[in-house]
C-alpha atoms as an extended CHARMM CRD file, in Angstrom:
* protein
*
       189  EXT
         1         1  MET       CA             26.1400000000       16.2570000000      -41.0630000000  PROA      1               0.0000000000
         2         2  LYS       CA             26.2860000000       17.6370000000      -37.4810000000  PROA      2               0.0000000000
         3         3  PRO       CA             25.6780000000       15.2970000000      -34.5600000000  PROA      3               0.0000000000
         4         4  SER       CA             22.3180000000       15.8490000000      -32.9430000000  PROA      4               0.0000000000
         5         5  ARG       CA             22.2950000000       17.4180000000      -29.4720000000  PROA      5               0.0000000000
         6         6  SER       CA             18.7530000000       16.3480000000      -28.7810000000  PROA      6               0.0000000000
         7         7  LEU       CA             19.6240000000       12.6460000000      -28.5570000000  PROA      7               0.0000000000
         8         8  PRO       CA             21.8320000000       13.0200000000      -25.4320000000  PROA      8               0.0000000000
         9         9  ALA       CA             19.1880000000       15.2660000000      -23.8320000000  PROA      9               0.0000000000
        10        10  LEU       CA             16.5000000000       12.6670000000      -24.5630000000  PROA      10              0.0000000000
        11        11  LEU       CA             18.6480000000        9.8920000000      -23.0770000000  PROA      11              0.0000000000
        12        12  ILE       CA             19.1900000000       11.9120000000      -19.8950000000  PROA      12              0.0000000000
        13        13  CYS       CA             15.4460000000       12.5320000000      -19.5980000000  PROA      13              0.0000000000
        14        14  LEU       CA             14.6830000000        8.8420000000      -20.0450000000  PROA      14              0.0000000000
        15        15  ALA       CA             17.2740000000        7.9350000000      -17.3960000000  PROA      15              0.0000000000
        16        16  LEU       CA             15.5710000000       10.2410000000      -14.8820000000  PROA      16              0.0000000000
        17        17  LEU       CA             12.0500000000        8.8400000000      -15.3990000000  PROA      17              0.0000000000
        18        18  PRO       CA             12.3220000000        5.9210000000      -12.9460000000  PROA      18              0.0000000000
        19        19  GLY       CA             13.1260000000        8.4060000000      -10.1770000000  PROA      19              0.0000000000
        20        20  CYS       CA              9.4210000000        9.2110000000       -9.9240000000  PROA      20              0.0000000000
        21        21  ALA       CA              8.3950000000        5.6380000000       -9.1380000000  PROA      21              0.0000000000
        22        22  PRO       CA              7.0370000000        4.8640000000       -5.6560000000  PROA      22              0.0000000000
        23        23  ARG       CA              9.7330000000        4.3400000000       -3.0400000000  PROA      23              0.0000000000
        24        24  ALA       CA              9.2930000000        1.8810000000       -0.1630000000  PROA      24              0.0000000000
        25        25  THR       CA             10.9540000000        1.3360000000        3.1790000000  PROA      25              0.0000000000
        26        26  THR       CA             10.3690000000       -2.2810000000        4.1330000000  PROA      26              0.0000000000
        27        27  PHE       CA             10.8130000000       -4.7150000000        7.0270000000  PROA      27              0.0000000000
        28        28  VAL       CA             10.4910000000       -8.4640000000        6.4190000000  PROA      28              0.0000000000
        29        29  ASN       CA             11.0370000000      -10.9780000000        9.2230000000  PROA      29              0.0000000000
        30        30  GLN       CA             13.4300000000      -13.4610000000        7.6320000000  PROA      30              0.0000000000
        31        31  ASN       CA             12.7070000000      -16.0900000000       10.3250000000  PROA      31              0.0000000000
        32        32  VAL       CA              9.1050000000      -16.6140000000        9.2200000000  PROA      32              0.0000000000
        33        33  ASP       CA              7.9040000000      -19.2900000000        6.8340000000  PROA      33              0.0000000000
        34        34  PHE       CA              5.5710000000      -17.2290000000        4.6600000000  PROA      34              0.0000000000
        35        35  GLY       CA              4.5050000000      -20.4130000000        2.8750000000  PROA      35              0.0000000000
        36        36  ARG       CA              2.3760000000      -21.4620000000        5.8430000000  PROA      36              0.0000000000
        37        37  ILE       CA              0.3040000000      -18.2730000000        5.6600000000  PROA      37              0.0000000000
        38        38  ARG       CA             -2.5620000000      -19.3220000000        3.4190000000  PROA      38              0.0000000000
        39        39  ARG       CA             -5.6680000000      -17.4870000000        4.6960000000  PROA      39              0.0000000000
        40        40  CYS       CA             -5.5570000000      -13.7710000000        5.5280000000  PROA      40              0.0000000000
        41        41  ALA       CA             -7.8990000000      -11.0560000000        6.6980000000  PROA      41              0.0000000000
        42        42  VAL       CA             -7.5710000000       -7.3840000000        5.7230000000  PROA      42              0.0000000000
        43        43  LEU       CA             -8.4070000000       -4.9060000000        8.4690000000  PROA      43              0.0000000000
        44        44  PRO       CA             -9.9000000000       -1.4900000000        7.8110000000  PROA      44              0.0000000000
        45        45  MET       CA             -7.0460000000        0.9770000000        7.4210000000  PROA      45              0.0000000000
        46        46  ARG       CA             -6.3990000000        3.8110000000        9.8550000000  PROA      46              0.0000000000
        47        47  ASN       CA             -6.6870000000        7.2930000000        8.3730000000  PROA      47              0.0000000000
        48        48  LEU       CA             -4.0180000000        9.7930000000        9.3900000000  PROA      48              0.0000000000
        49        49  SER       CA             -4.5680000000       11.9990000000        6.3300000000  PROA      49              0.0000000000
        50        50  GLN       CA             -6.7830000000       15.0540000000        5.9040000000  PROA      50              0.0000000000
        51        51  ASP       CA             -9.1320000000       13.2570000000        3.4670000000  PROA      51              0.0000000000
        52        52  GLN       CA            -12.0410000000       11.6620000000        5.3460000000  PROA      52              0.0000000000
        53        53  GLY       CA            -12.5490000000        8.8100000000        2.8550000000  PROA      53              0.0000000000
        54        54  ALA       CA             -8.9060000000        8.0290000000        2.1170000000  PROA      54              0.0000000000
        55        55  ALA       CA             -8.6510000000        4.9090000000        4.2920000000  PROA      55              0.0000000000
        56        56  GLU       CA            -11.6160000000        3.1860000000        2.6440000000  PROA      56              0.0000000000
        57        57  ARG       CA            -10.3800000000        4.0030000000       -0.8450000000  PROA      57              0.0000000000
        58        58  VAL       CA             -6.8120000000        2.8370000000       -0.1820000000  PROA      58              0.0000000000
        59        59  GLN       CA             -8.0260000000       -0.3380000000        1.5630000000  PROA      59              0.0000000000
        60        60  SER       CA            -10.2890000000       -1.1700000000       -1.3840000000  PROA      60              0.0000000000
        61        61  VAL       CA             -7.4650000000       -0.7680000000       -3.8960000000  PROA      61              0.0000000000
        62        62  PHE       CA             -5.0340000000       -2.7170000000       -1.6780000000  PROA      62              0.0000000000
        63        63  LEU       CA             -7.5250000000       -5.5780000000       -1.3400000000  PROA      63              0.0000000000
        64        64  THR       CA             -8.0340000000       -5.6770000000       -5.1120000000  PROA      64              0.0000000000
        65        65  GLU       CA             -4.2760000000       -5.7140000000       -5.7340000000  PROA      65              0.0000000000
        66        66  LEU       CA             -3.8190000000       -8.4160000000       -3.0880000000  PROA      66              0.0000000000
        67        67  LEU       CA             -6.3970000000      -10.5750000000       -4.8630000000  PROA      67              0.0000000000
        68        68  ARG       CA             -4.8110000000       -9.7920000000       -8.2360000000  PROA      68              0.0000000000
        69        69  ALA       CA             -1.3710000000      -10.8020000000       -6.9750000000  PROA      69              0.0000000000
        70        70  GLY       CA             -2.8420000000      -14.1690000000       -6.0290000000  PROA      70              0.0000000000
        71        71  ARG       CA              0.0270000000      -16.1620000000       -4.6020000000  PROA      71              0.0000000000
        72        72  GLY       CA             -2.4350000000      -18.7910000000       -3.4070000000  PROA      72              0.0000000000
        73        73  LEU       CA             -3.7590000000      -16.6400000000       -0.5640000000  PROA      73              0.0000000000
        74        74  GLN       CA             -7.3480000000      -17.0630000000        0.4690000000  PROA      74              0.0000000000
        75        75  ILE       CA             -8.7670000000      -13.7410000000        1.6630000000  PROA      75              0.0000000000
        76        76  VAL       CA            -11.4140000000      -13.5700000000        4.3860000000  PROA      76              0.0000000000
        77        77  GLU       CA            -14.5210000000      -11.7360000000        3.1810000000  PROA      77              0.0000000000
        78        78  PRO       CA            -14.4350000000       -8.1200000000        4.4330000000  PROA      78              0.0000000000
        79        79  GLY       CA            -17.9420000000       -8.4740000000        5.8990000000  PROA      79              0.0000000000
        80        80  GLU       CA            -16.8160000000      -11.4790000000        7.9330000000  PROA      80              0.0000000000
        81        81  THR       CA            -13.7680000000       -9.5330000000        9.1520000000  PROA      81              0.0000000000
        82        82  ASN       CA            -15.9130000000       -6.5370000000       10.1460000000  PROA      82              0.0000000000
        83        83  ALA       CA            -18.3790000000       -8.8020000000       11.9820000000  PROA      83              0.0000000000
        84        84  ALA       CA            -15.5410000000      -10.4070000000       13.9570000000  PROA      84              0.0000000000
        85        85  LEU       CA            -14.1290000000       -6.9680000000       14.8190000000  PROA      85              0.0000000000
        86        86  ARG       CA            -17.5360000000       -5.9150000000       16.2030000000  PROA      86              0.0000000000
        87        87  GLU       CA            -18.0080000000       -9.2070000000       18.0540000000  PROA      87              0.0000000000
        88        88  LEU       CA            -14.5880000000       -8.9190000000       19.7060000000  PROA      88              0.0000000000
        89        89  ARG       CA            -15.0570000000       -5.1670000000       20.2600000000  PROA      89              0.0000000000
        90        90  LEU       CA            -11.8360000000       -4.2850000000       18.4990000000  PROA      90              0.0000000000
        91        91  ASN       CA            -11.2510000000       -0.6870000000       17.4520000000  PROA      91              0.0000000000
        92        92  THR       CA             -9.1710000000       -0.4590000000       14.2750000000  PROA      92              0.0000000000
        93        93  ALA       CA             -8.5750000000        3.2800000000       14.7470000000  PROA      93              0.0000000000
        94        94  GLU       CA             -5.6600000000        2.1980000000       16.9660000000  PROA      94              0.0000000000
        95        95  PRO       CA             -3.0980000000       -0.5620000000       16.3740000000  PROA      95              0.0000000000
        96        96  ILE       CA             -4.3960000000       -3.8910000000       17.7300000000  PROA      96              0.0000000000
        97        97  GLN       CA             -2.3450000000       -5.6110000000       20.4340000000  PROA      97              0.0000000000
        98        98  PRO       CA             -0.7020000000       -8.9590000000       19.4910000000  PROA      98              0.0000000000
        99        99  ALA       CA             -2.8470000000      -11.0180000000       21.9040000000  PROA      99              0.0000000000
       100       100  ARG       CA             -6.0000000000       -9.5790000000       20.3470000000  PROA      100             0.0000000000
       101       101  LEU       CA             -4.6710000000      -10.3430000000       16.8280000000  PROA      101             0.0000000000
       102       102  VAL       CA             -4.2730000000      -13.9750000000       17.9220000000  PROA      102             0.0000000000
       103       103  GLU       CA             -7.8780000000      -13.9610000000       19.1350000000  PROA      103             0.0000000000
       104       104  LEU       CA             -9.1140000000      -12.3630000000       15.8860000000  PROA      104             0.0000000000
       105       105  GLY       CA             -7.1030000000      -14.8350000000       13.8160000000  PROA      105             0.0000000000
       106       106  ARG       CA             -8.6410000000      -17.7560000000       15.6950000000  PROA      106             0.0000000000
       107       107  ARG       CA            -12.1570000000      -16.3320000000       15.2130000000  PROA      107             0.0000000000
       108       108  LEU       CA            -11.5850000000      -15.8870000000       11.4500000000  PROA      108             0.0000000000
       109       109  GLY       CA             -9.4930000000      -19.0110000000       10.8620000000  PROA      109             0.0000000000
       110       110  ALA       CA             -6.7960000000      -16.7360000000        9.4600000000  PROA      110             0.0000000000
       111       111  ASP       CA             -3.0460000000      -17.3390000000        9.4430000000  PROA      111             0.0000000000
       112       112  GLY       CA             -2.2600000000      -13.6810000000        8.8070000000  PROA      112             0.0000000000
       113       113  ILE       CA             -3.8610000000      -10.2750000000        9.2040000000  PROA      113             0.0000000000
       114       114  PHE       CA             -3.0700000000       -7.3060000000        6.9580000000  PROA      114             0.0000000000
       115       115  GLY       CA             -3.4240000000       -3.7910000000        8.3360000000  PROA      115             0.0000000000
       116       116  GLY       CA             -2.1510000000       -0.3440000000        7.6050000000  PROA      116             0.0000000000
       117       117  ALA       CA             -2.6300000000        3.3860000000        7.6480000000  PROA      117             0.0000000000
       118       118  VAL       CA             -2.9780000000        6.1960000000        5.1400000000  PROA      118             0.0000000000
       119       119  LEU       CA             -0.5370000000        8.9770000000        6.0090000000  PROA      119             0.0000000000
       120       120  GLU       CA             -1.0580000000       11.3710000000        3.0790000000  PROA      120             0.0000000000
       121       121  TYR       CA             -3.7260000000       11.3970000000        0.3900000000  PROA      121             0.0000000000
       122       122  GLY       CA             -4.5830000000       14.1930000000       -1.9840000000  PROA      122             0.0000000000
       123       123  VAL       CA             -3.4600000000       16.7140000000       -4.5480000000  PROA      123             0.0000000000
       124       124  GLU       CA             -0.9640000000       19.3530000000       -3.4890000000  PROA      124             0.0000000000
       125       125  GLN       CA              0.0100000000       22.5460000000       -5.2210000000  PROA      125             0.0000000000
       126       126  GLY       CA              3.7800000000       22.6170000000       -5.7360000000  PROA      126             0.0000000000
       127       127  GLY       CA              4.5720000000       25.9560000000       -7.3090000000  PROA      127             0.0000000000
       128       128  ARG       CA              2.9520000000       25.9280000000      -10.7440000000  PROA      128             0.0000000000
       129       129  ASP       CA              2.4120000000       22.1870000000      -10.6800000000  PROA      129             0.0000000000
       130       130  ARG       CA             -0.2450000000       20.0710000000       -9.0210000000  PROA      130             0.0000000000
       131       131  VAL       CA              1.0920000000       16.8580000000       -7.5000000000  PROA      131             0.0000000000
       132       132  THR       CA             -0.9910000000       13.8290000000       -6.5770000000  PROA      132             0.0000000000
       133       133  LEU       CA              0.4860000000       12.3580000000       -3.4010000000  PROA      133             0.0000000000
       134       134  VAL       CA             -0.3320000000        9.1220000000       -1.5660000000  PROA      134             0.0000000000
       135       135  THR       CA              1.6980000000        7.8140000000        1.3660000000  PROA      135             0.0000000000
       136       136  ALA       CA              0.6190000000        4.6750000000        3.1850000000  PROA      136             0.0000000000
       137       137  GLU       CA              1.9490000000        1.9040000000        5.3320000000  PROA      137             0.0000000000
       138       138  PHE       CA              0.8870000000       -1.7110000000        5.0300000000  PROA      138             0.0000000000
       139       139  ASP       CA              1.6700000000       -4.5470000000        7.4150000000  PROA      139             0.0000000000
       140       140  LEU       CA              1.0970000000       -8.2440000000        7.9820000000  PROA      140             0.0000000000
       141       141  SER       CA              1.0020000000      -10.0260000000       11.3350000000  PROA      141             0.0000000000
       142       142  GLU       CA              0.9100000000      -13.7740000000       11.7780000000  PROA      142             0.0000000000
       143       143  THR       CA             -1.8410000000      -14.9990000000       14.0940000000  PROA      143             0.0000000000
       144       144  GLU       CA             -0.0130000000      -17.6890000000       16.0480000000  PROA      144             0.0000000000
       145       145  THR       CA              1.7120000000      -15.0830000000       18.2430000000  PROA      145             0.0000000000
       146       146  GLY       CA              0.4040000000      -11.8070000000       16.7920000000  PROA      146             0.0000000000
       147       147  SER       CA              3.9120000000      -10.8380000000       15.6900000000  PROA      147             0.0000000000
       148       148  LEU       CA              4.5330000000       -8.3330000000       12.9380000000  PROA      148             0.0000000000
       149       149  ILE       CA              6.2260000000      -10.1370000000       10.0520000000  PROA      149             0.0000000000
       150       150  TRP       CA              6.0960000000       -7.5550000000        7.2370000000  PROA      150             0.0000000000
       151       151  LYS       CA              5.7170000000       -3.8140000000        7.1040000000  PROA      151             0.0000000000
       152       152  THR       CA              6.3150000000       -1.3010000000        4.3720000000  PROA      152             0.0000000000
       153       153  GLU       CA              5.8590000000        2.4270000000        4.1110000000  PROA      153             0.0000000000
       154       154  ILE       CA              5.5390000000        3.7260000000        0.5950000000  PROA      154             0.0000000000
       155       155  GLN       CA              4.9400000000        7.0460000000       -1.0960000000  PROA      155             0.0000000000
       156       156  GLY       CA              3.7660000000        7.6150000000       -4.6430000000  PROA      156             0.0000000000
       157       157  LYS       CA              3.4960000000       10.8390000000       -6.5810000000  PROA      157             0.0000000000
       158       158  GLY       CA              1.3510000000       11.3780000000       -9.6280000000  PROA      158             0.0000000000
       159       159  THR       CA              3.9090000000       13.4240000000      -11.4470000000  PROA      159             0.0000000000
       160       160  SER       CA              6.9660000000       12.6440000000      -13.4700000000  PROA      160             0.0000000000
       161       161  LEU       CA              9.6930000000       14.4340000000      -15.3300000000  PROA      161             0.0000000000
       162       162  TRP       CA              7.9810000000       13.3570000000      -18.5440000000  PROA      162             0.0000000000
       163       163  ARG       CA              4.7130000000       15.0350000000      -17.5080000000  PROA      163             0.0000000000
       164       164  LYS       CA              6.5560000000       18.1810000000      -16.4270000000  PROA      164             0.0000000000
       165       165  LEU       CA              8.5420000000       18.4570000000      -19.6560000000  PROA      165             0.0000000000
       166       166  PHE       CA              5.6720000000       17.8470000000      -22.0270000000  PROA      166             0.0000000000
       167       167  GLY       CA              2.7980000000       19.1830000000      -19.9940000000  PROA      167             0.0000000000
       168       168  GLY       CA              0.1330000000       16.9880000000      -18.6470000000  PROA      168             0.0000000000
       169       169  GLU       CA             -2.1000000000       16.4180000000      -15.7250000000  PROA      169             0.0000000000
       170       170  PRO       CA             -0.8190000000       14.4960000000      -12.7170000000  PROA      170             0.0000000000
       171       171  ALA       CA             -1.8840000000       10.8700000000      -12.4540000000  PROA      171             0.0000000000
       172       172  SER       CA             -5.1920000000       10.3100000000      -10.6570000000  PROA      172             0.0000000000
       173       173  LEU       CA             -5.3890000000        9.4100000000       -6.9750000000  PROA      173             0.0000000000
       174       174  TYR       CA             -6.6280000000        5.9740000000       -8.0110000000  PROA      174             0.0000000000
       175       175  ALA       CA             -3.6370000000        5.3950000000      -10.3140000000  PROA      175             0.0000000000
       176       176  VAL       CA             -1.1340000000        6.4910000000       -7.6630000000  PROA      176             0.0000000000
       177       177  THR       CA             -2.8770000000        4.3700000000       -4.9970000000  PROA      177             0.0000000000
       178       178  ARG       CA             -2.8630000000        1.3270000000       -7.2960000000  PROA      178             0.0000000000
       179       179  ASP       CA              0.8400000000        1.8510000000       -8.0240000000  PROA      179             0.0000000000
       180       180  ILE       CA              1.8070000000        2.0530000000       -4.3500000000  PROA      180             0.0000000000
       181       181  ALA       CA             -0.3070000000       -1.0020000000       -3.4880000000  PROA      181             0.0000000000
       182       182  ARG       CA              1.4080000000       -2.9930000000       -6.2430000000  PROA      182             0.0000000000
       183       183  GLN       CA              4.8600000000       -1.7910000000       -5.2240000000  PROA      183             0.0000000000
       184       184  ALA       CA              4.1380000000       -2.5650000000       -1.5630000000  PROA      184             0.0000000000
       185       185  LEU       CA              3.0380000000       -6.1140000000       -2.3750000000  PROA      185             0.0000000000
       186       186  GLU       CA              6.1600000000       -6.6420000000       -4.4920000000  PROA      186             0.0000000000
       187       187  THR       CA              8.1920000000       -6.1500000000       -1.3060000000  PROA      187             0.0000000000
       188       188  LEU       CA              6.2700000000       -9.0500000000        0.2550000000  PROA      188             0.0000000000
       189       189  PHE       CA              5.9090000000      -11.5090000000       -2.6280000000  PROA      189             0.0000000000
């Protein structure tokens, strides 16, 4: 009986699959006691992509994944956050200055404020293949001083070697967004 050549090829393919997982570049301030951050607000995300609704969609998925992750965090209701932003006349289209984050934190009774931006969001044509692509950055500032304590930039693609080899549609924008939100939060928790 001849040894099978398909087994080594299959093992190589399986070894390459994790290479399509989202990749993150992360900063975590090691001098911060994250245990004292119990109540957080989530700001509307900035949209730097070509898709007009990308920021709202990514923020919604991120908020859901943040709630799913739990970790004992209490999340300020988005309506309450938006009301405070209007009251303080803060524009989330630009990064908010640390002193203003302190003021917002006081107004909301929040220990931390999550923010972020969508950099890329959509489906691109790559040769014969369509690729779902989502790139975003997420951050967390503490509200005592307004200092940035966590930031990650992450990109996810809705394609994989497995899909390319056996034919298949790229993952949906929702699935890729959910994956990057989960991966981003894993760098924090």
